[in-house]
C-alpha positions as CSV (number, residue, x, y, z in Angstrom):
1,M,-62.0,14.7,143.0
2,A,-61.2,18.2,142.9
3,C,-60.4,19.2,138.9
4,E,-61.4,23.0,139.1
5,G,-64.1,22.5,136.8
6,R,-61.9,21.9,133.8
7,P,-62.6,18.6,131.7
8,V,-61.6,15.3,132.6
9,L,-60.2,12.4,130.0
10,A,-61.2,8.7,130.7
11,L,-59.0,5.8,129.2
12,T,-59.6,2.1,129.3
13,T,-57.2,-0.2,128.3
14,S,-57.9,-3.7,130.5
15,T,-59.7,-5.6,127.5
16,R,-59.5,-6.5,124.0
17,R,-61.6,-3.2,123.0
18,G,-60.1,0.2,124.4
19,G,-62.0,3.3,125.0
20,V,-61.5,7.0,125.3
21,A,-64.1,9.5,126.7
22,L,-64.1,12.9,127.4
23,A,-66.3,15.2,129.8
24,H,-66.9,18.9,131.1
25,G,-68.9,20.2,133.6
26,G,-71.1,17.2,133.2
27,E,-71.3,17.1,129.7
28,L,-70.2,14.4,127.5
29,L,-68.2,15.5,124.7
30,F,-66.9,12.3,123.0
31,A,-66.9,8.5,124.0
32,R,-65.5,5.8,121.7
33,S,-64.0,2.5,121.9
34,T,-62.3,0.6,119.4
35,Q,-61.1,-3.0,118.7
36,V,-57.2,-3.0,119.0
37,G,-54.9,-5.6,117.9
38,A,-51.5,-6.3,119.4
39,S,-51.6,-3.3,121.6
40,H,-53.2,-0.5,122.7
41,S,-50.1,2.3,122.5
42,T,-51.0,3.6,119.1
43,S,-55.0,3.2,119.3
44,L,-54.8,5.2,122.8
45,T,-53.0,7.6,121.5
46,R,-54.6,8.0,118.2
47,T,-58.3,8.5,119.9
48,V,-57.3,10.7,122.5
49,E,-56.1,13.3,120.1
50,E,-59.5,12.7,118.2
51,A,-61.2,13.4,121.5
52,L,-59.5,16.9,122.4
53,G,-59.7,17.6,118.5
54,H,-63.7,17.2,118.5
55,A,-63.8,19.3,121.6
56,G,-61.3,22.1,120.1
57,L,-59.1,21.0,123.3
58,G,-55.5,20.2,124.0
59,L,-53.9,18.0,126.8
60,A,-52.9,21.3,128.9
61,D,-56.5,21.8,129.3
62,L,-57.3,18.8,131.1
63,G,-58.3,19.3,134.9
64,A,-57.7,15.3,135.7
65,I,-57.4,11.7,133.8
66,V,-59.5,8.4,134.9
67,C,-57.7,5.4,134.2
68,D,-58.9,1.7,133.9
69,V,-56.6,0.1,137.0
70,G,-58.1,-3.5,135.9
71,P,-58.2,-6.4,136.4
72,G,-57.9,-7.7,133.0
73,S,-54.6,-7.8,130.4
74,F,-51.7,-6.6,132.0
75,T,-50.1,-5.4,129.6
76,G,-53.0,-3.0,128.6
77,V,-53.2,-1.9,132.0
78,R,-49.7,-1.0,132.1
79,I,-49.8,0.5,128.8
80,G,-52.8,3.0,130.1
81,L,-51.7,3.8,133.4
82,S,-48.4,4.3,132.3
83,T,-49.5,7.0,130.0
84,A,-52.0,8.5,132.0
85,R,-49.4,8.9,134.8
86,A,-47.1,10.0,132.3
87,W,-49.9,13.2,130.9
88,G,-50.6,13.5,135.0
89,W,-47.5,14.6,135.8
90,A,-46.3,16.7,133.0
91,L,-49.4,19.0,133.5
92,G,-49.4,18.7,137.1
93,I,-53.0,17.3,137.5
94,P,-54.7,14.3,139.7
95,V,-55.0,10.7,137.8
96,V,-57.6,8.3,139.4
97,G,-58.4,4.9,139.0
98,A,-61.9,2.7,138.2
99,E,-62.0,-0.6,138.4
100,S,-63.1,-2.3,135.1
101,L,-65.4,-5.1,136.8
102,E,-67.1,-1.7,138.7
103,T,-67.5,0.0,135.4
104,L,-69.1,-3.1,134.0
105,A,-71.5,-3.9,136.7
106,T,-72.4,-0.1,136.9
107,A,-73.3,-0.1,133.0
108,A,-75.3,-3.4,133.8
109,A,-77.4,-2.1,136.8
110,R,-78.9,0.8,134.9
111,G,-81.2,-1.6,133.0
112,L,-82.5,-3.5,136.1
113,A,-85.5,-1.8,137.4
114,E,-86.2,-4.1,140.0
115,E,-83.5,-5.7,142.8
116,G,-81.5,-8.2,141.7
117,V,-77.9,-9.4,141.7
118,V,-74.9,-8.2,138.8
119,A,-72.0,-10.7,138.3
120,T,-69.2,-10.0,136.2
121,A,-66.6,-11.2,134.6
122,I,-63.4,-10.8,132.4
123,G,-61.1,-13.6,131.2
124,C,-58.2,-14.5,133.2
125,R,-56.6,-17.4,131.9
126,R,-57.8,-20.7,130.7
127,G,-60.3,-22.0,133.2
128,E,-59.9,-19.1,135.3
129,V,-62.2,-15.5,135.0
130,Y,-62.0,-12.1,137.0
131,L,-65.1,-12.3,138.7
132,R,-67.2,-9.6,140.9
133,V,-70.6,-9.9,142.4
134,D,-72.8,-6.9,143.3
135,R,-76.5,-6.5,145.0
136,V,-78.5,-3.9,142.7
137,S,-81.2,-1.8,143.6
138,G,-83.2,1.2,141.7
139,G,-80.7,0.7,138.8
140,R,-77.4,1.3,141.2
141,I,-75.2,-0.9,143.2
142,D,-76.2,-1.5,146.6
143,A,-73.9,-3.6,148.3
144,T,-70.8,-5.9,146.7
145,P,-70.7,-9.2,148.7
146,F,-68.5,-10.8,146.1
147,E,-65.4,-8.1,145.6
148,A,-63.1,-8.7,142.4
149,R,-61.0,-12.0,142.4
150,V,-59.9,-14.9,140.5
151,L,-62.3,-17.6,140.3
152,E,-62.1,-21.2,138.7
153,D,-65.2,-21.8,135.7
154,A,-66.3,-25.1,137.3
155,A,-66.9,-22.9,141.0
156,I,-69.4,-19.7,139.1
157,E,-72.2,-21.8,139.1
158,D,-72.3,-22.7,142.5
159,L,-71.1,-19.5,143.8
160,L,-73.7,-17.4,141.7
161,A,-76.4,-20.0,142.6
162,E,-75.9,-19.4,146.1
163,L,-75.6,-15.4,146.0
164,A,-78.9,-15.3,143.7
165,R,-80.9,-17.6,145.6
166,A,-83.4,-15.4,146.7
167,A,-82.7,-12.4,144.2
168,P,-85.8,-11.6,141.4
169,A,-83.1,-11.1,138.8
170,L,-79.6,-12.7,137.8
171,V,-77.8,-10.3,135.0
172,L,-74.4,-12.2,133.8
173,C,-72.2,-9.3,132.2
174,G,-68.9,-9.5,130.5
175,E,-66.6,-11.3,128.0
176,G,-65.5,-14.1,130.5
177,F,-69.1,-15.7,130.5
178,G,-68.7,-16.2,126.9
179,P,-66.8,-19.1,127.1
180,L,-69.6,-20.4,130.0
181,R,-72.4,-20.1,128.3
182,S,-73.8,-23.5,129.8
183,A,-73.8,-21.4,133.2
184,A,-76.7,-19.4,132.2
185,D,-78.8,-22.6,131.3
186,G,-77.3,-24.3,134.8
187,L,-78.6,-21.1,136.7
188,A,-82.0,-20.6,135.3
189,S,-82.7,-24.3,136.2
190,R,-81.6,-24.1,139.5
191,L,-83.0,-20.8,139.8
192,P,-86.5,-21.2,138.5
193,C,-87.9,-18.1,140.8
194,T,-85.0,-15.8,139.4
195,R,-84.7,-14.2,135.9
196,V,-81.6,-15.2,134.2
197,T,-80.1,-12.9,131.3
198,R,-77.2,-12.0,129.6
199,T,-76.1,-9.0,128.7
200,S,-75.5,-8.1,124.7
201,E,-71.9,-7.9,124.0
202,A,-71.7,-4.7,123.5
203,G,-71.9,-4.6,127.2
204,D,-69.5,-7.1,127.8
205,L,-66.2,-4.9,127.7
206,P,-66.2,-1.6,129.5
207,D,-67.7,1.3,128.3
208,P,-64.9,4.7,128.9
209,A,-67.7,7.0,129.4
210,T,-69.2,4.8,132.1
211,L,-65.7,4.4,133.3
212,L,-65.3,8.5,133.7
213,G,-68.4,8.3,135.9
214,V,-67.1,5.4,138.2
215,G,-64.1,7.3,138.7
216,L,-65.3,10.3,139.7
217,S,-68.1,9.5,141.9
218,H,-65.7,5.9,143.5
219,P,-61.9,7.1,142.8
220,R,-59.3,4.3,143.4
221,E,-55.7,4.6,143.7
222,A,-54.4,4.9,140.3
223,V,-52.2,1.5,140.8
224,P,-52.5,-2.1,138.4
225,L,-55.3,-4.1,140.0
226,Y,-53.3,-7.3,139.6
227,L,-55.6,-10.4,141.0
228,A,-53.6,-13.1,139.4
229,P,-49.7,-13.1,138.3
230,S,-48.4,-12.3,134.9
231,E,-47.7,-14.5,132.9
232,A,-43.8,-13.5,133.8
233,E,-44.0,-13.9,136.9
234,R,-45.7,-17.4,136.7
235,K,-42.6,-18.9,134.2
236,A,-40.3,-17.3,137.2
237,D,-42.1,-19.0,139.6
238,L,-41.9,-22.1,137.6
239,A,-38.1,-22.2,137.0
240,A,-37.1,-21.2,140.4
241,R,-39.3,-24.4,141.9
242,V,-37.8,-26.7,138.8
243,S,-34.1,-25.2,140.1
244,L,-34.7,-26.0,143.4
């Protein structure tokens, strides 16, 4: 992505933890994650101002913006993308997307020295998660046999057991695995030759610095990655069905 050697800003708003990172010339100048309340809108702008102030820069100095496109919170993704697009349009700079689950997988892969499988999950709605599965080698993603999609909780253990059957290690990453504590125990008993681990709580939500790197190395179009209908869409569909 061409940004003429100027600073790059990254925004993540797809989960309950928002984050901002700023880098220039391969050097990370600022990275911060914050827990948010009802909305990302206030904390996002405040953290961006803090990042630019810390580096002695202004918005006009930016060369590009990387933004989290999800999957995750519909509202959070919209806030992040609308903010990034508005700044990109006003400044005349490119805005690219980065996937939240790829960001989690990239961070988790760094801690896996041997070959293995990394499964990442973010909560979708009751009984469902957004799930992605990557094969990892040498601390990096090697292949993605299961692209991001919505999956019912009940189907996760069988799917992961099949994908990780011959893998020496399986890492479960993401807050979507939080309510599924039994999945790790179940997989460990079904895959005796595989080391099954969970990442720490800190690694369960997208890190803005990692997101920045993912956006620069594997840029996506800056449009929301909606894998499931929003609450408003589900209500509209229900209303339409009732009226038939």
